[in-house]
N, C-alpha and C positions, 0 to 999 in steps of 0.2 A: 677460775675462768671468768666469772662475772667481774671480778676486780680488774683483771687484765683487760677485759673488754672496755670497762669504764675508763681506765687509764689511757687506753689507746684512742678512744673516741671523745675523750673529754674536751680537747681543743675544738673539735668540730661542733660539739654541743654548745660550748661557750660562744663560738662564732655565730651559730644559729640563733642563740638567745640574743646576742647583740644586734643581729640583723632585724629581729622582730621588734626591738625597741627603737630602731631608727625612726625619726619623725617623718611622717608623710606630708605634713603641712607645717609651714613656718610658724614659730611663736609670734604672738602679736607684737611684742617688743622688737623682735628681729625684723619683722615686716615694716614697721614704722621707721626703724633706724635705717633700713635700706632705702625706703622712699625719701627720707630726709637727706640722705647722702646724694641721691639721684636728682632731686628737685633743684638743688643748687649746683649740680655737677653736669651730667650729660644732657639733662633737660635744657639747661642753660646753653649748652653748645648747640643743640638742635634748633633752639629758638632763635639764636643769633644768626645761624646759617640762613634761616628762611625769612626773617623780618626785613633783611636788607633789600630783598627783591621788590617789595611793594612800593617804597618811596623813591625808586631809582630816578624817575623823571623829575620829581620834586626836589631832590637833593641836587641834581644837575642844574636845575633852574636857580637854586640858592647859590651854587658855585658861580654861575654866570652873573647873577645879581651882585654878589660880593666883589667879584672881579671888576665889574663896571664901576662900583662905588670907589674902589681903590685906585684904578688906573684910567677911569673915564673912557673905557672902550670895552667892547664885548670880548670875551675869552675866545681864542681860536678853537676850532674843533679838535685839533690834535692835543692842545693843552687841557681841554675839558676831558678828553678820553684818558689822558695821563693822570689827571687828578682823581677821576672816578676809579680808575684801575688801582691807584695807590690806596685809596680808601678801602676798597674791597680786599686787596692783597695784604694789607696790614694785619688782617685777621689771621692769615696763614703764617705770616712772620711771627706774630705773637704766639700762635699755637706752637711753633717750633721752639721758641724761647721757653714757653711754659713746660713743654715736654722734656727739655734738657735739664730743667731744675727740679721738676716735680718729684722724681725719685729720691733725690738728696734731701729735699724738704720732708718727705715722708719718713725718712730715717731720723732726722734731727727733731722734728716737731710731732711725729706720730701721724698716723693716717687721718684720724679725726681732726687733729689739730691743724694739719695742712689744709683740709677741706674748709675749715672755719676761717683760717687766715686768708685763704684764696678769695673769699668774698670781698676783700678790700679792693681787688682789681675790678670786680664786677660793679661795685658801688661807685668807684672812681670813674669807670667807663660811662656809667649811666649819667653821672653828673656832667661829664665833659660833652657827651652826645646831646644832652638836653640843653646845655648852655650855648651850643654852637650857633643856633639860629638867632636867639635874642641878642647875642654879643656880636654877631656878624663875623665870627672868626672860624673859617672852615677848617683851619689846622686842628681845631679841637676834635673834628670828626676823625682825622687821621690818628691822633693820639688815643682817642676813645676806642677806636677799632683795634688798635694795638693792644690796649689793656684787656679788651674783650677776648682777644685771641690768647693772651697769656693765661687768663682765667680758664679758657677752654682747654688749653694744653695741659695745665696742671690737673684739671678735673679728669680728663681722659686718661691721665697717668695714674692718679691716686684713687679715684673712686672705685674702679674695678678691683684694685688692690684691697681696699677696705671691704668691699662686698665679699670677695673671695675668702677673706680671713675671718669674717664674723659668721659666715654661713656654716652649718653642719655639713659633713661630707655628703650625706644623702641628698641635700638640697642645694649644694654649691652651684650646680648648673642653673637651676631655676632662679635662685637669687642673683647669680651673675648675669642672667639675661635682663635684669633691671637696667643695665647699661644701655642695651639696644632698645628696650621698650621706651625708656625715657628720652633717648635721642629722637626716635620717631615721634613720640608724643610732643616733644618740643618743636619739631618741624611742623607737625600738624597744627599745633596751637599758634605758631607764628603765621602760618598761612591763613588761619581763620581771623586772627586779630588784625592782619594786614588787609582785610577786605574793606571796601569803601564804606560799608554800613557800620564799621567799627572805627579803627584808627588809620584806615588807608586813604584818608583825604589829605589834601595838600596842607591844610592848617594844623594837622595832627602829627605830621611825620617826626618832629623832635620828641614828642611824647611817646610815639611808637618805639623809637630807638632807645629811649631812656627807661622803658618798661623792663629792661634787663635787671633792674634793681629788685623787682618783685620776687623772683626765685631766690635771690641772695638773702633777702629779709626772711623769707620762709625758712631757709636752712638755718639761719642764725637763731631763729626762734625755737626750732624743733630739735636739731641735732645735739646741742649741748646736754640734753636730758638723757642721752644714751652713751654707753661706754666706748672707750677706745678699743681697737682691735685686740682681742685676747692674745693672739699669737705675738703681736708686737709687745704687749705688756710683759709676757713671760720670757720669750726668746730674746728679744732685744734689750729689755729693761730689767729682766730678772725679778719681776714683781709677781710672785706666785699667788699671793692673796688677791691682788687686783685682777689677775687673770681669772681666777675662780669666780670672783664676784661678777665680772663681766660675762662669763659663760652662763652663770645662773640667770642673770638679767636677760640675756639674749635668747637662751635656749630653754629656760624654765628650770625649776629645781629638780625635775625628774630626768632630764635628758642631756645633762652636761658632762657626765663622767666619761663617756666614750670619747668626746672631743678633747677632754683634758688629757686622757691617755695618749692620744695621737700627738698632741702638742708636746708632751713630755718626751715621747720617743724622738720626735723631730729635733728637739733641743739637745738631747743626748747624742744624737748623730752629728750635731753641728758644734760640739764642744771644741773650743780653740779657733773657731772660724768667726770672722767678722764680716759685716755687710760689705759686699764688693762694689767697686766702682765700675762704670760701664766698660771702660777699656780693659779691665781685668777679665771680663767675660770672654773677650776675643782670644785670650791666651790660655783659657782653661779648656783642655781637651775633653774633660769629663762632661761638659755641657755644650759641645760645639754643635751637635745635631739639634738640640733644643733651640739654640740661638739661631741657627740657620732656618729652622721651622718658623719661628716668630717673625724673622725678617721677611721671609717669603710671604707669609700670610698677611702681614700688615701692608706690604707693598701691593700685594694682589687685591687687598680690600679697596684700594683707590684705583688700581689699573685694570680692574675686571670689566669695565664698560658701564658701570652704574651712572657715571657722570655723562657718558655719551647718550644714554637713554634719556636722562633729564634734558639734555641739550635738544634732542629731537622731539620732545613731547609737544611743545608749542606748534611745531611744524605739522605734526601728525594730527593734532586737534583741528588746525586750520584746514588741512586736507580733507578731514572728515565732515567739514561743513559747519563746525562750531564757530560762532562769531567771536571776535577778539574780546569783547567785554564779558563773555561767558567763560572764557578760558580759565581765569583764576578760580572759578568755582569747580571746574572739572579737575584742575590741578590738585585741589583739596582731596579729590578721590584718590590720587596717587599717594598722597601723604597718609590718608586713612588706610589704604591698602597695605602700606609698609608697616604701619602701626599695628594693624590686626595680625599681620604675619609674625611680627616680633612677639606678640602676646601668645600666638599659637605655638611658636618655637619654645617659649618658656614653659608651656604645658607638656611639650613632647620631649624635651631634652633629657629628662631623667628616665624616660621610657625607652627612647630609641638610642640615646647616647650621642656624644659629640661627633664622632667620626662619621656616622651615617648621615647626620644632618648637614655637616659642612661639605662632605664629598658629594652628597646628593644635590646640594644647593649649587655647587660649581658645575656639576654635570648638566643640570637643568638650565643654568645660565648659558652654557655652551650651546645647547640645543636651541635656545631662544635666539642666540646670535645668528645661527644658520637661518632660522625662519624669518628673522628680522631683515637680514640681507636679501632674502628672496622677495619678501613683500615690498621692500623699498625699491628693489630693482625693477619690479613690474607694477609700480604704483598706479600707472595710468591704464593698465590693461583691463581693469575691471573696477566698477564702483565699490565693490565689496572689499578690495584689498586695503584701503586706508583703515577700515574697521579691524581687519586682521592684524594690521600693524599696531593698532591701539591695543588689541588683545595681547600681542607680544610684549608691549610695554608693561602691562600689568603683570603678565606671567614672569617677566624678567625681575621686576621689583619683588614679587612674591618669592621667587627663588633666592634672591639676595637676602631678603629678610629671614628666610627659613634657615639659613646656615651661615654664610660668610658674614652677614651683618652683625650677628650676635655671638656666634661661637668663637670667633677670633680672639676677642678679649678674654673669654673664659679660659681658652687654651694658654694664653700668655700667663694667666695666674697659675694654672695647674702644672705646667711643665717645669716650674722652678721652685726651689725651696726658699726659706725665709731670707737667707743671706744673699741670694742672687736675684730675688724677685723684683725689688725696687729698681735695680740697675737694668734688668730685662725690660721693665716698663719704660724706662728712659730711652732705651734703644728702639723699642717697638714704636713708641710715640714719635720719636724723631723720624724714623723710617716712614711712618704713616703721613706725617705732615710734609716731609720732603716729596713723597710720592704725590700728595695732593697738589703741591706747588708745581711739580713736574708735569702732571696731567693738565693743570690749568694753563701752563705756558705752551705746551706742545699740542694739545688737543685741537685747537683751531686749525693748525697746519695739517694735522692728520686728516681732519674732515675735508679740508680744501683739496688735499692730495688724493685721498682715497674715496671721498664721499661715502655712499652707503656701504662700500666694501671695508670701511674702517672696522666694522664688527667682526671681520675675519681675524683681525689682530687680537681682539678680545676673546674670540673663540679659542685661539691657541693658548692664551694665558689661562683661561678657565679650565681647559682640559689638562694642561700641564700641572696646574696646582692640584686638581682632583686626583691625578695619578700619583703625585708625590704624597699626598695625605693617605691615600689608600695603601701605599707600599711602606711608608716610613713611620707615620704618626700612630701610636697605640691608642686604644680606647681608654679614657680617663674616668668614666662614670663610676661612682661609688668606690673610688680608691683614694687613699691618703696621699699626700704629696710625696712621701718617701716611696710608697708603692709605685707611683707613677714614674718617679725618677729611675727606680730599678727596672721597671718594665721598658722604659725608653732605652736605657743602656743595653738591655738584652736584645731588643728588636733591632737597634742600630748597629750592634756589634756584628751582626750577620752581614750588614752592608759593608762595614769596615773590612771584615774577613774576605768578602768577595773581591773588594778592591785590591787588598793585599795579594790575594792569589793571582789576580789578573796581572798585577805589576810584576810579581816574581816569575810568572810564566812568560811574560813578554821579555824580560831580561834574560 
């Protein structure tokens, strides 16, 4: 009887033993490697998004001055607007290009190798942006912003991939939140550096734009000291010794065996499979729900109203009596708010799970859309309403950072296995940048047509996405990639069965 008892419950005892040895805090090497990947990755992206705002007037003056020197006449308002829009939009075009090649580069060069090579685009961009003013060639701004976008597109594709693959299962969410934390940190840093007390003066704008080289240099100095993704080394390259060495370096000599077992199981399950191309994912029925999920989540990340909130921020600050010269300082508060929320999410994600945070985030954003519409509609009814609108702004940003802003990238990592993950990131990144471009082109017309009621559109999007996640997406906390894949197929097979039954009944 005791022997039978031991045999029956031995797997549970082993599982319990493994659970107790799971790390509660990241190893120092893992933490530094993650920070090194992020500083030249998504921090760079956030930084370049925000620093372009401060020198807007100065760059437009430079465009007019250069035009006058070339053609002995001032540039027309329409041509100036077109040139400035081109400079700004080149970042989005570059991001789309970077996202479309980032996954393939990560397969050919490795995750770490791609991140290091990607700094060439950042350094080239910094050189071109810095030389534009002294040479009097404004075309360098256009090319420089394009290279900056390519760097951002590759980073947003490959950096979350690297973080998800070097992190132990128990800390994958917290480490993966580094993507969101460093994006918001980059935005906040760009807002601070762009103040007039620092590099926000007219004579400093070329230096401000060329500071994008600093994160690139930092990554080139730190990241080479840390290993390549262990999963890439073993599953893609078949280097078992290199994988074990990398795991020991990243997780410590006492906590790497469990991750090694998971990697071996995943490779055994993928015997005979090769890394897939993006178009092959659309024909694979086994991952269609995962693919649909990341397409919806990445589109919603841009279409959920966060850009509308930032558009209305200046207007609301003015309505609240804040003078124009003080608005940049108050805007820093929104950046700090988003950064703090991302940090909070990184602390909560392993406790509450991905599903609770992202569903709750979209639900709260939907509620804020309702309140924001009401406060804007009755803006002049009471002097307190502009302040309530400001409170809605901060609540919306907090809700975005709490879930959608950070969890989306983590789910893109976790819903796919090694052979499909790079292609999934290429698709997710392309959808994200195309949605960014779409909202940038259409949003002014939405605001003109609907005014404050535009938030009702975002309300529908937020609630629909929250409902989809609640019904379709399984919880991925503390599960291996294979377990997540099996759970996803089990949960979505019910949806497939319901559709099949409905169709057969209709026929």
